[in-house]
N, CA, C, O and the ligand as a Tripos MOL2 file, in Angstrom:
@<TRIPOS>MOLECULE
protein
  289   287    73     0     0
PROTEIN
NO_CHARGES

@<TRIPOS>ATOM
      1 N          43.2470    7.1630   -2.0020 N.3       1 MET1
      2 CA         42.3430    6.6770   -3.0500 C.3       1 MET1
      3 C          41.2220    5.8120   -2.4570 C.2       1 MET1
      4 O          40.0800    5.8700   -2.9110 O.2       1 MET1
      5 N          41.5640    5.0030   -1.4310 N.am      2 THR2
      6 CA         40.5600    4.1480   -0.7930 C.3       2 THR2
      7 C          39.4900    4.9920   -0.1130 C.2       2 THR2
      8 O          38.3090    4.6460   -0.1240 O.2       2 THR2
      9 N          39.9200    6.1040    0.4810 N.am      3 ILE3
     10 CA         38.9680    6.9940    1.1580 C.3       3 ILE3
     11 C          37.9710    7.5630    0.1460 C.2       3 ILE3
     12 O          36.7870    7.7090    0.4480 O.2       3 ILE3
     13 N          38.4570    7.8810   -1.0500 N.am      4 TYR4
     14 CA         37.5810    8.4060   -2.1040 C.3       4 TYR4
     15 C          36.4860    7.3930   -2.4580 C.2       4 TYR4
     16 O          35.3080    7.7450   -2.5190 O.2       4 TYR4
     17 N          36.8800    6.1350   -2.6920 N.am      5 PHE5
     18 CA         35.8950    5.1010   -3.0590 C.3       5 PHE5
     19 C          34.9350    4.8010   -1.9000 C.2       5 PHE5
     20 O          33.7510    4.5410   -2.1150 O.2       5 PHE5
     21 N          35.4560    4.8400   -0.6830 N.am      6 THR6
     22 CA         34.5990    4.6330    0.4890 C.3       6 THR6
     23 C          33.5470    5.7330    0.5930 C.2       6 THR6
     24 O          32.3800    5.4710    0.8840 O.2       6 THR6
     25 N          33.9830    6.9720    0.3490 N.am      7 THR7
     26 CA         33.0510    8.1020    0.4010 C.3       7 THR7
     27 C          31.9870    7.9770   -0.6850 C.2       7 THR7
     28 O          30.8020    8.1870   -0.4260 O.2       7 THR7
     29 N          32.4130    7.6330   -1.8990 N.am      8 VAL8
     30 CA         31.4600    7.4750   -3.0120 C.3       8 VAL8
     31 C          30.4760    6.3550   -2.7000 C.2       8 VAL8
     32 O          29.2790    6.4940   -2.9510 O.2       8 VAL8
     33 N          30.9700    5.2460   -2.1570 N.am      9 ALA9
     34 CA         30.1000    4.1200   -1.8160 C.3       9 ALA9
     35 C          29.0840    4.5230   -0.7430 C.2       9 ALA9
     36 O          27.9130    4.1500   -0.8190 O.2       9 ALA9
     37 N          29.5370    5.2790    0.2480 N.am     10 CYS10
     38 CA         28.6320    5.7370    1.3110 C.3      10 CYS10
     39 C          27.5510    6.6590    0.7570 C.2      10 CYS10
     40 O          26.3850    6.5580    1.1360 O.2      10 CYS10
     41 N          27.9500    7.5640   -0.1470 N.am     11 VAL11
     42 CA         26.9800    8.4910   -0.7410 C.3      11 VAL11
     43 C          25.9530    7.7200   -1.5720 C.2      11 VAL11
     44 O          24.7590    8.0100   -1.5030 O.2      11 VAL11
     45 N          26.4040    6.7490   -2.3460 N.am     12 VAL12
     46 CA         25.4930    5.9520   -3.1820 C.3      12 VAL12
     47 C          24.5320    5.1520   -2.3060 C.2      12 VAL12
     48 O          23.3340    5.0940   -2.5810 O.2      12 VAL12
     49 N          25.0650    4.5360   -1.2520 N.am     13 LEU13
     50 CA         24.2110    3.7590   -0.3470 C.3      13 LEU13
     51 C          23.1930    4.6530    0.3690 C.2      13 LEU13
     52 O          22.0360    4.2690    0.5380 O.2      13 LEU13
     53 N          23.6260    5.8390    0.7870 N.am     14 ALA14
     54 CA         22.7170    6.7640    1.4590 C.3      14 ALA14
     55 C          21.6080    7.2080    0.5090 C.2      14 ALA14
     56 O          20.4460    7.2950    0.9050 O.2      14 ALA14
     57 N          21.9700    7.4900   -0.7520 N.am     15 ALA15
     58 CA         20.9640    7.9000   -1.7370 C.3      15 ALA15
     59 C          19.9640    6.7750   -1.9770 C.2      15 ALA15
     60 O          18.7630    7.0220   -2.0830 O.2      15 ALA15
     61 N          20.4550    5.5430   -2.0630 N.am     16 ALA16
     62 CA         19.5560    4.3990   -2.2690 C.3      16 ALA16
     63 C          18.6320    4.2130   -1.0690 C.2      16 ALA16
     64 O          17.4430    3.9390   -1.2320 O.2      16 ALA16
     65 N          19.1820    4.3620    0.1380 N.am     17 ALA17
     66 CA         18.3720    4.2000    1.3490 C.3      17 ALA17
     67 C          17.3070    5.2860    1.4320 C.2      17 ALA17
     68 O          16.1640    5.0080    1.7940 O.2      17 ALA17
     69 N          17.6780    6.5280    1.0990 N.am     18 ILE18
     70 CA         16.7070    7.6360    1.1620 C.3      18 ILE18
     71 C          15.6090    7.4380    0.1330 C.2      18 ILE18
     72 O          14.4360    7.6550    0.4380 O.2      18 ILE18
     73 N          15.9670    7.0240   -1.1010 N.am     19 SER19
     74 CA         14.9410    6.8320   -2.1300 C.3      19 SER19
     75 C          14.0170    5.6740   -1.7700 C.2      19 SER19
     76 O          12.8150    5.7420   -2.0280 O.2      19 SER19
     77 N          14.5630    4.6070   -1.1740 N.am     20 ALA20
     78 CA         13.7200    3.4780   -0.7470 C.3      20 ALA20
     79 C          12.7720    3.9100    0.3700 C.2      20 ALA20
     80 O          11.6080    3.5120    0.3920 O.2      20 ALA20
     81 N          13.2800    4.7320    1.3040 N.am     21 PHE21
     82 CA         12.4560    5.2240    2.4010 C.3      21 PHE21
     83 C          11.3060    6.0860    1.8790 C.2      21 PHE21
     84 O          10.1620    5.9460    2.3110 O.2      21 PHE21
     85 N          11.6350    6.9880    0.9350 N.am     22 LEU22
     86 CA         10.5970    7.8710    0.3900 C.3      22 LEU22
     87 C           9.5610    7.0880   -0.4140 C.2      22 LEU22
     88 O           8.3690    7.3870   -0.3440 O.2      22 LEU22
     89 N          10.0100    6.0850   -1.1800 N.am     23 ALA23
     90 CA          9.0770    5.2680   -1.9590 C.3      23 ALA23
     91 C           8.1470    4.4820   -1.0250 C.2      23 ALA23
     92 O           6.9520    4.3600   -1.2920 O.2      23 ALA23
     93 N           8.7000    3.9560    0.0660 N.am     24 ASP24
     94 CA          7.8970    3.2080    1.0330 C.3      24 ASP24
     95 C           6.8780    4.1170    1.7090 C.2      24 ASP24
     96 O           5.7260    3.7310    1.9060 O.2      24 ASP24
     97 N           7.3090    5.3240    2.0610 N.am     25 ARG25
     98 CA          6.3930    6.2730    2.7020 C.3      25 ARG25
     99 C           5.2360    6.6360    1.7810 C.2      25 ARG25
    100 O           4.0940    6.7410    2.2270 O.2      25 ARG25
    101 N           5.5300    6.8300    0.4890 N.am     26 ALA26
    102 CA          4.4830    7.1740   -0.4770 C.3      26 ALA26
    103 C           3.4920    6.0190   -0.6140 C.2      26 ALA26
    104 O           2.2850    6.2420   -0.7140 O.2      26 ALA26
    105 N           4.0040    4.7760   -0.6190 N.am     27 TYR27
    106 CA          3.1360    3.6040   -0.7500 C.3      27 TYR27
    107 C           2.2320    3.4650    0.4740 C.2      27 TYR27
    108 O           1.0290    3.2380    0.3380 O.2      27 TYR27
    109 N           2.8090    3.6010    1.6700 N.am     28 VAL28
    110 CA          2.0280    3.4770    2.9050 C.3      28 VAL28
    111 C           0.9940    4.5980    2.9870 C.2      28 VAL28
    112 O          -0.1280    4.3770    3.4430 O.2      28 VAL28
    113 N           1.3670    5.7950    2.5490 N.am     29 GLY29
    114 CA          0.4350    6.9250    2.5790 C.3      29 GLY29
    115 C          -0.7790    6.6790    1.7050 C.2      29 GLY29
    116 O          -1.9070    6.9660    2.1060 O.2      29 GLY29
    117 N          -0.5480    6.1390    0.4860 N.am     30 SER30
    118 CA         -1.6820    5.8700   -0.4010 C.3      30 SER30
    119 C          -2.5570    4.7550    0.1630 C.2      30 SER30
    120 O          -3.7760    4.7810   -0.0020 O.2      30 SER30
    121 N          -1.9420    3.7750    0.8270 N.am     31 TYR31
    122 CA         -2.7030    2.6810    1.4220 C.3      31 TYR31
    123 C          -3.5750    3.1780    2.5710 C.2      31 TYR31
    124 O          -4.7350    2.7860    2.6950 O.2      31 TYR31
    125 N          -2.9990    4.0540    3.4220 N.am     32 ARG32
    126 CA         -3.7730    4.6090    4.5400 C.3      32 ARG32
    127 C          -4.9340    5.4510    4.0440 C.2      32 ARG32
    128 O          -6.0140    5.4510    4.6330 O.2      32 ARG32
    129 N          -4.6980    6.1710    2.9490 N.am     33 LYS33
    130 CA         -5.7600    6.9900    2.3590 C.3      33 LYS33
    131 C          -6.9390    6.1130    1.9540 C.2      33 LYS33
    132 O          -8.0950    6.4580    2.1970 O.2      33 LYS33
    133 N          -6.6300    4.9700    1.3310 N.am     34 ARG34
    134 CA         -7.6880    4.0520    0.9030 C.3      34 ARG34
    135 C          -8.4000    3.4190    2.0880 C.2      34 ARG34
    136 O          -9.6020    3.1640    2.0270 O.2      34 ARG34
    137 N          -7.6580    3.1610    3.1770 N.am     35 MET35
    138 CA         -8.2560    2.5390    4.3540 C.3      35 MET35
    139 C          -9.2720    3.4540    5.0290 C.2      35 MET35
    140 O         -10.2060    2.9750    5.6730 O.2      35 MET35
    141 N          -9.0970    4.7650    4.8880 N.am     36 ARG36
    142 CA        -10.0320    5.7030    5.5090 C.3      36 ARG36
    143 C         -11.3680    5.7540    4.7860 C.2      36 ARG36
    144 O         -12.3510    6.2360    5.3490 O.2      36 ARG36
    145 N         -11.4270    5.2570    3.5280 N.am     37 GLU37
    146 CA        -12.6700    5.2980    2.7850 C.3      37 GLU37
    147 C         -13.6050    4.1860    3.2580 C.2      37 GLU37
    148 O         -13.1820    3.0470    3.4540 O.2      37 GLU37
    149 N         -14.8430    4.5230    3.4330 N.am     38 ASN38
    150 CA        -15.8480    3.5320    3.7960 C.3      38 ASN38
    151 C         -16.5540    3.0600    2.5290 C.2      38 ASN38
    152 O         -16.7390    3.8310    1.5870 O.2      38 ASN38
    153 N         -16.9470    1.7890    2.5130 N.am     39 VAL39
    154 CA        -17.6210    1.2120    1.3560 C.3      39 VAL39
    155 C         -19.1130    1.1140    1.6490 C.2      39 VAL39
    156 O         -19.5220    0.6860    2.7280 O.2      39 VAL39
    157 N         -19.9070    1.5120    0.6820 N.am     40 TYR40
    158 CA        -21.3700    1.4830    0.8370 C.3      40 TYR40
    159 C         -21.9830    0.7360   -0.3330 C.2      40 TYR40
    160 O         -21.4660    0.7780   -1.4500 O.2      40 TYR40
    161 N         -23.0830    0.0570   -0.0730 N.am     41 HIS41
    162 CA        -23.8450   -0.6110   -1.1240 C.3      41 HIS41
    163 C         -25.2490   -0.0520   -1.1060 C.2      41 HIS41
    164 O         -25.9540   -0.1420   -0.1010 O.2      41 HIS41
    165 N         -25.6510    0.5260   -2.2240 N.am     42 CYS42
    166 CA        -26.9730    1.1620   -2.2780 C.3      42 CYS42
    167 C         -28.0610    0.1010   -2.3710 C.2      42 CYS42
    168 O         -28.0270   -0.7590   -3.2510 O.2      42 CYS42
    169 N         -29.0280    0.1690   -1.4540 N.am     43 LEU43
    170 CA        -30.1320   -0.7940   -1.4460 C.3      43 LEU43
    171 C         -31.1550   -0.4750   -2.5320 C.2      43 LEU43
    172 O         -31.9250   -1.3470   -2.9350 O.2      43 LEU43
    173 N         -31.1650    0.7490   -2.9990 N.am     44 LYS44
    174 CA        -32.1670    1.1780   -3.9770 C.3      44 LYS44
    175 C         -31.7210    0.9050   -5.4180 C.2      44 LYS44
    176 O         -32.4630    0.3020   -6.1930 O.2      44 LYS44
    177 N         -30.4960    1.3530   -5.7800 N.am     45 CYS45
    178 CA        -30.0450    1.1810   -7.1690 C.3      45 CYS45
    179 C         -28.9190    0.1450   -7.2940 C.2      45 CYS45
    180 O         -28.4260   -0.0990   -8.3940 O.2      45 CYS45
    181 N         -28.5170   -0.4570   -6.1870 N.am     46 ARG46
    182 CA        -27.5200   -1.5330   -6.1410 C.3      46 ARG46
    183 C         -26.1170   -1.1280   -6.5780 C.2      46 ARG46
    184 O         -25.3120   -1.9980   -6.9110 O.2      46 ARG46
    185 N         -25.8010    0.1570   -6.5860 N.am     47 SER47
    186 CA        -24.4380    0.5610   -6.9240 C.3      47 SER47
    187 C         -23.5580    0.4950   -5.6760 C.2      47 SER47
    188 O         -24.0450    0.6280   -4.5530 O.2      47 SER47
    189 N         -22.2740    0.2900   -5.8830 N.am     48 ILE48
    190 CA        -21.3140    0.2580   -4.7860 C.3      48 ILE48
    191 C         -20.4630    1.5130   -4.8930 C.2      48 ILE48
    192 O         -19.9510    1.8280   -5.9670 O.2      48 ILE48
    193 N         -20.3110    2.2270   -3.7920 N.am     49 TYR49
    194 CA        -19.5570    3.4730   -3.8180 C.3      49 TYR49
    195 C         -18.7930    3.6240   -2.5210 C.2      49 TYR49
    196 O         -19.0670    2.9400   -1.5350 O.2      49 TYR49
    197 N         -17.8190    4.5400   -2.5350 N.am     50 THR50
    198 CA        -17.0220    4.8130   -1.3450 C.3      50 THR50
    199 C         -17.1880    6.2660   -0.9490 C.2      50 THR50
    200 O         -17.4970    7.1280   -1.7720 O.2      50 THR50
    201 N         -16.9740    6.5140    0.3440 N.am     51 SER51
    202 CA        -17.0620    7.8810    0.8460 C.3      51 SER51
    203 C         -16.1300    8.0270    2.0310 C.2      51 SER51
    204 O         -15.9750    7.0970    2.8220 O.2      51 SER51
    205 N         -15.5070    9.1960    2.1600 N.am     52 ARG52
    206 CA        -14.6520    9.4580    3.3110 C.3      52 ARG52
    207 C         -15.3790   10.2390    4.3840 C.2      52 ARG52
    208 O         -14.7750   10.6440    5.3770 O.2      52 ARG52
    209 N         -16.6710   10.4550    4.1940 N.am     53 ALA53
    210 CA        -17.4510   11.2110    5.1710 C.3      53 ALA53
    211 C         -17.5340   10.4400    6.4850 C.2      53 ALA53
    212 O         -17.6590    9.2160    6.4880 O.2      53 ALA53
    213 N         -17.4630   11.1610    7.5950 N.am     54 ALA54
    214 CA        -17.5520   10.5280    8.9060 C.3      54 ALA54
    215 C         -18.9730   10.0520    9.1550 C.2      54 ALA54
    216 O         -19.9260   10.6420    8.6460 O.2      54 ALA54
    217 N         -19.1210    8.9840    9.9390 N.am     55 GLY55
    218 CA        -20.4480    8.4880   10.2610 C.3      55 GLY55
    219 C         -20.6900    7.1220    9.6680 C.2      55 GLY55
    220 O         -19.8530    6.5850    8.9430 O.2      55 GLY55
    221 N         -21.8390    6.5680    9.9830 N.am     56 GLU56
    222 CA        -22.1690    5.2050    9.5710 C.3      56 GLU56
    223 C         -22.9680    5.1520    8.2780 C.2      56 GLU56
    224 O         -23.2760    4.0610    7.7970 O.2      56 GLU56
    225 N         -23.3150    6.3030    7.6990 N.am     57 SER57
    226 CA        -24.0980    6.2830    6.4670 C.3      57 SER57
    227 C         -23.6180    7.3900    5.5310 C.2      57 SER57
    228 O         -23.0240    8.3790    5.9600 O.2      57 SER57
    229 N         -23.8990    7.1930    4.2150 N.am     58 ALA58
    230 CA        -23.5410    8.1860    3.2070 C.3      58 ALA58
    231 C         -24.5770    8.1510    2.0960 C.2      58 ALA58
    232 O         -25.2100    7.1250    1.8470 O.2      58 ALA58
    233 N         -24.7380    9.2850    1.4340 N.am     59 VAL59
    234 CA        -25.7360    9.3970    0.3760 C.3      59 VAL59
    235 C         -25.1740    8.8120   -0.9130 C.2      59 VAL59
    236 O         -24.0300    9.0880   -1.2740 O.2      59 VAL59
    237 N         -25.9760    8.0010   -1.6100 N.am     60 CYS60
    238 CA        -25.5820    7.3900   -2.8790 C.3      60 CYS60
    239 C         -25.4210    8.4830   -3.9410 C.2      60 CYS60
    240 O         -26.3200    9.3070   -4.1100 O.2      60 CYS60
    241 N         -24.2770    8.5040   -4.6690 N.am     61 PRO61
    242 CA        -24.0830    9.5310   -5.6940 C.3      61 PRO61
    243 C         -24.9600    9.3120   -6.9310 C.2      61 PRO61
    244 O         -25.1180   10.2290   -7.7360 O.2      61 PRO61
    245 N         -25.5250    8.1270   -7.0960 N.am     62 VAL62
    246 CA        -26.3410    7.8220   -8.2820 C.3      62 VAL62
    247 C         -27.7950    8.2320   -8.0600 C.2      62 VAL62
    248 O         -28.3680    8.9620   -8.8680 O.2      62 VAL62
    249 N         -28.3960    7.7540   -6.9490 N.am     63 CYS63
    250 CA        -29.8270    7.9870   -6.7470 C.3      63 CYS63
    251 C         -30.1430    8.8680   -5.5370 C.2      63 CYS63
    252 O         -31.2820    9.3070   -5.3770 O.2      63 CYS63
    253 N         -29.1630    9.1290   -4.6970 N.am     64 GLY64
    254 CA        -29.4020   10.0180   -3.5600 C.3      64 GLY64
    255 C         -29.9500    9.3330   -2.3280 C.2      64 GLY64
    256 O         -30.2540   10.0100   -1.3460 O.2      64 GLY64
    257 N         -30.0880    8.0160   -2.3380 N.am     65 TYR65
    258 CA        -30.6020    7.2640   -1.1890 C.3      65 TYR65
    259 C         -29.4940    7.1030   -0.1600 C.2      65 TYR65
    260 O         -28.3510    6.8250   -0.5240 O.2      65 TYR65
    261 N         -29.8170    7.2740    1.1350 N.am     66 ARG66
    262 CA        -28.8110    7.1590    2.1880 C.3      66 ARG66
    263 C         -28.6790    5.7040    2.6310 C.2      66 ARG66
    264 O         -29.6660    5.0700    3.0040 O.2      66 ARG66
    265 N         -27.4560    5.1820    2.5870 N.am     67 ASN67
    266 CA        -27.2020    3.7760    2.9260 C.3      67 ASN67
    267 C         -26.2380    3.6600    4.0880 C.2      67 ASN67
    268 O         -25.4440    4.5610    4.3560 O.2      67 ASN67
    269 N         -26.3240    2.5230    4.7770 N.am     68 GLY68
    270 CA        -25.4050    2.2200    5.8640 C.3      68 GLY68
    271 C         -24.0940    1.6770    5.3360 C.2      68 GLY68
    272 O         -24.0260    1.1660    4.2180 O.2      68 GLY68
    273 N         -23.0580    1.7890    6.1430 N.am     69 ARG69
    274 CA        -21.7210    1.3390    5.7640 C.3      69 ARG69
    275 C         -21.6450   -0.1840    5.7780 C.2      69 ARG69
    276 O         -22.2540   -0.8290    6.6310 O.2      69 ARG69
    277 N         -20.8930   -0.7630    4.8290 N.am     70 ILE70
    278 CA        -20.6410   -2.2040    4.8080 C.3      70 ILE70
    279 C         -19.4790   -2.4740    5.7500 C.2      70 ILE70
    280 O         -18.4340   -1.8290    5.6600 O.2      70 ILE70
    281 N         -19.6620   -3.4240    6.6470 N.am     71 LYS71
    282 CA        -18.5920   -3.7800    7.5820 C.3      71 LYS71
    283 C         -18.0390   -5.1480    7.2300 C.2      71 LYS71
    284 O         -18.7860   -6.0810    6.9360 O.2      71 LYS71
    285 N         -16.7120   -5.2510    7.2650 N.am     72 PHE72
    286 CA        -16.0550   -6.5160    6.9410 C.3      72 PHE72
    287 C         -15.5480   -7.1830    8.1920 C.2      72 PHE72
    288 O         -14.9630   -8.2640    8.1220 O.2      72 PHE72
    289 ZN        -28.2760    4.4270   -5.2260 Zn       73 ZN73
@<TRIPOS>BOND
     1     1     2 1
     2     2     3 1
     3     3     4 2
     4     3     5 am
     5     5     6 1
     6     6     7 1
     7     7     8 2
     8     7     9 am
     9     9    10 1
    10    10    11 1
    11    11    12 2
    12    11    13 am
    13    13    14 1
    14    14    15 1
    15    15    16 2
    16    15    17 am
    17    17    18 1
    18    18    19 1
    19    19    20 2
    20    19    21 am
    21    21    22 1
    22    22    23 1
    23    23    24 2
    24    23    25 am
    25    25    26 1
    26    26    27 1
    27    27    28 2
    28    27    29 am
    29    29    30 1
    30    30    31 1
    31    31    32 2
    32    31    33 am
    33    33    34 1
    34    34    35 1
    35    35    36 2
    36    35    37 am
    37    37    38 1
    38    38    39 1
    39    39    40 2
    40    39    41 am
    41    41    42 1
    42    42    43 1
    43    43    44 2
    44    43    45 am
    45    45    46 1
    46    46    47 1
    47    47    48 2
    48    47    49 am
    49    49    50 1
    50    50    51 1
    51    51    52 2
    52    51    53 am
    53    53    54 1
    54    54    55 1
    55    55    56 2
    56    55    57 am
    57    57    58 1
    58    58    59 1
    59    59    60 2
    60    59    61 am
    61    61    62 1
    62    62    63 1
    63    63    64 2
    64    63    65 am
    65    65    66 1
    66    66    67 1
    67    67    68 2
    68    67    69 am
    69    69    70 1
    70    70    71 1
    71    71    72 2
    72    71    73 am
    73    73    74 1
    74    74    75 1
    75    75    76 2
    76    75    77 am
    77    77    78 1
    78    78    79 1
    79    79    80 2
    80    79    81 am
    81    81    82 1
    82    82    83 1
    83    83    84 2
    84    83    85 am
    85    85    86 1
    86    86    87 1
    87    87    88 2
    88    87    89 am
    89    89    90 1
    90    90    91 1
    91    91    92 2
    92    91    93 am
    93    93    94 1
    94    94    95 1
    95    95    96 2
    96    95    97 am
    97    97    98 1
    98    98    99 1
    99    99   100 2
   100    99   101 am
   101   101   102 1
   102   102   103 1
   103   103   104 2
   104   103   105 am
   105   105   106 1
   106   106   107 1
   107   107   108 2
   108   107   109 am
   109   109   110 1
   110   110   111 1
   111   111   112 2
   112   111   113 am
   113   113   114 1
   114   114   115 1
   115   115   116 2
   116   115   117 am
   117   117   118 1
   118   118   119 1
   119   119   120 2
   120   119   121 am
   121   121   122 1
   122   122   123 1
   123   123   124 2
   124   123   125 am
   125   125   126 1
   126   126   127 1
   127   127   128 2
   128   127   129 am
   129   129   130 1
   130   130   131 1
   131   131   132 2
   132   131   133 am
   133   133   134 1
   134   134   135 1
   135   135   136 2
   136   135   137 am
   137   137   138 1
   138   138   139 1
   139   139   140 2
   140   139   141 am
   141   141   142 1
   142   142   143 1
   143   143   144 2
   144   143   145 am
   145   145   146 1
   146   146   147 1
   147   147   148 2
   148   147   149 am
   149   149   150 1
   150   150   151 1
   151   151   152 2
   152   151   153 am
   153   153   154 1
   154   154   155 1
   155   155   156 2
   156   155   157 am
   157   157   158 1
   158   158   159 1
   159   159   160 2
   160   159   161 am
   161   161   162 1
   162   162   163 1
   163   163   164 2
   164   163   165 am
   165   165   166 1
   166   166   167 1
   167   167   168 2
   168   167   169 am
   169   169   170 1
   170   170   171 1
   171   171   172 2
   172   171   173 am
   173   173   174 1
   174   174   175 1
   175   175   176 2
   176   175   177 am
   177   177   178 1
   178   178   179 1
   179   179   180 2
   180   179   181 am
   181   181   182 1
   182   182   183 1
   183   183   184 2
   184   183   185 am
   185   185   186 1
   186   186   187 1
   187   187   188 2
   188   187   189 am
   189   189   190 1
   190   190   191 1
   191   191   192 2
   192   191   193 am
   193   193   194 1
   194   194   195 1
   195   195   196 2
   196   195   197 am
   197   197   198 1
   198   198   199 1
   199   199   200 2
   200   199   201 am
   201   201   202 1
   202   202   203 1
   203   203   204 2
   204   203   205 am
   205   205   206 1
   206   206   207 1
   207   207   208 2
   208   207   209 am
   209   209   210 1
   210   210   211 1
   211   211   212 2
   212   211   213 am
   213   213   214 1
   214   214   215 1
   215   215   216 2
   216   215   217 am
   217   217   218 1
   218   218   219 1
   219   219   220 2
   220   219   221 am
   221   221   222 1
   222   222   223 1
   223   223   224 2
   224   223   225 am
   225   225   226 1
   226   226   227 1
   227   227   228 2
   228   227   229 am
   229   229   230 1
   230   230   231 1
   231   231   232 2
   232   231   233 am
   233   233   234 1
   234   234   235 1
   235   235   236 2
   236   235   237 am
   237   237   238 1
   238   238   239 1
   239   239   240 2
   240   239   241 am
   241   241   242 1
   242   242   243 1
   243   243   244 2
   244   243   245 am
   245   245   246 1
   246   246   247 1
   247   247   248 2
   248   247   249 am
   249   249   250 1
   250   250   251 1
   251   251   252 2
   252   251   253 am
   253   253   254 1
   254   254   255 1
   255   255   256 2
   256   255   257 am
   257   257   258 1
   258   258   259 1
   259   259   260 2
   260   259   261 am
   261   261   262 1
   262   262   263 1
   263   263   264 2
   264   263   265 am
   265   265   266 1
   266   266   267 1
   267   267   268 2
   268   267   269 am
   269   269   270 1
   270   270   271 1
   271   271   272 2
   272   271   273 am
   273   273   274 1
   274   274   275 1
   275   275   276 2
   276   275   277 am
   277   277   278 1
   278   278   279 1
   279   279   280 2
   280   279   281 am
   281   281   282 1
   282   282   283 1
   283   283   284 2
   284   283   285 am
   285   285   286 1
   286   286   287 1
   287   287   288 2
@<TRIPOS>SUBSTRUCTURE
     1 MET1         2 RESIDUE 1 A MET
     2 THR2         6 RESIDUE 1 A THR
     3 ILE3        10 RESIDUE 1 A ILE
     4 TYR4        14 RESIDUE 1 A TYR
     5 PHE5        18 RESIDUE 1 A PHE
     6 THR6        22 RESIDUE 1 A THR
     7 THR7        26 RESIDUE 1 A THR
     8 VAL8        30 RESIDUE 1 A VAL
     9 ALA9        34 RESIDUE 1 A ALA
    10 CYS10       38 RESIDUE 1 A CYS
    11 VAL11       42 RESIDUE 1 A VAL
    12 VAL12       46 RESIDUE 1 A VAL
    13 LEU13       50 RESIDUE 1 A LEU
    14 ALA14       54 RESIDUE 1 A ALA
    15 ALA15       58 RESIDUE 1 A ALA
    16 ALA16       62 RESIDUE 1 A ALA
    17 ALA17       66 RESIDUE 1 A ALA
    18 ILE18       70 RESIDUE 1 A ILE
    19 SER19       74 RESIDUE 1 A SER
    20 ALA20       78 RESIDUE 1 A ALA
    21 PHE21       82 RESIDUE 1 A PHE
    22 LEU22       86 RESIDUE 1 A LEU
    23 ALA23       90 RESIDUE 1 A ALA
    24 ASP24       94 RESIDUE 1 A ASP
    25 ARG25       98 RESIDUE 1 A ARG
    26 ALA26      102 RESIDUE 1 A ALA
    27 TYR27      106 RESIDUE 1 A TYR
    28 VAL28      110 RESIDUE 1 A VAL
    29 GLY29      114 RESIDUE 1 A GLY
    30 SER30      118 RESIDUE 1 A SER
    31 TYR31      122 RESIDUE 1 A TYR
    32 ARG32      126 RESIDUE 1 A ARG
    33 LYS33      130 RESIDUE 1 A LYS
    34 ARG34      134 RESIDUE 1 A ARG
    35 MET35      138 RESIDUE 1 A MET
    36 ARG36      142 RESIDUE 1 A ARG
    37 GLU37      146 RESIDUE 1 A GLU
    38 ASN38      150 RESIDUE 1 A ASN
    39 VAL39      154 RESIDUE 1 A VAL
    40 TYR40      158 RESIDUE 1 A TYR
    41 HIS41      162 RESIDUE 1 A HIS
    42 CYS42      166 RESIDUE 1 A CYS
    43 LEU43      170 RESIDUE 1 A LEU
    44 LYS44      174 RESIDUE 1 A LYS
    45 CYS45      178 RESIDUE 1 A CYS
    46 ARG46      182 RESIDUE 1 A ARG
    47 SER47      186 RESIDUE 1 A SER
    48 ILE48      190 RESIDUE 1 A ILE
    49 TYR49      194 RESIDUE 1 A TYR
    50 THR50      198 RESIDUE 1 A THR
    51 SER51      202 RESIDUE 1 A SER
    52 ARG52      206 RESIDUE 1 A ARG
    53 ALA53      210 RESIDUE 1 A ALA
    54 ALA54      214 RESIDUE 1 A ALA
    55 GLY55      218 RESIDUE 1 A GLY
    56 GLU56      222 RESIDUE 1 A GLU
    57 SER57      226 RESIDUE 1 A SER
    58 ALA58      230 RESIDUE 1 A ALA
    59 VAL59      234 RESIDUE 1 A VAL
    60 CYS60      238 RESIDUE 1 A CYS
    61 PRO61      242 RESIDUE 1 A PRO
    62 VAL62      246 RESIDUE 1 A VAL
    63 CYS63      250 RESIDUE 1 A CYS
    64 GLY64      254 RESIDUE 1 A GLY
    65 TYR65      258 RESIDUE 1 A TYR
    66 ARG66      262 RESIDUE 1 A ARG
    67 ASN67      266 RESIDUE 1 A ASN
    68 GLY68      270 RESIDUE 1 A GLY
    69 ARG69      274 RESIDUE 1 A ARG
    70 ILE70      278 RESIDUE 1 A ILE
    71 LYS71      282 RESIDUE 1 A LYS
    72 PHE72      286 RESIDUE 1 A PHE
    73 ZN73       289 GROUP 0 **** ****
């Protein structure tokens, strides 16, 4: 009987560990996705936008003016 409860406890703990691992991976993945986005401030229309395009500049989606990346 003790072996049965030990097995059930191990299965429950393993399921909890796997779900915590998967939840953590999903959170880190969404954070990394956001980190890849560059932030731009349009000098012409003053809107703030993000872009994942490579390079130091991106075209403003509002007015079409090309702006440099904001560095923090
Ligand atoms: Zn603009």
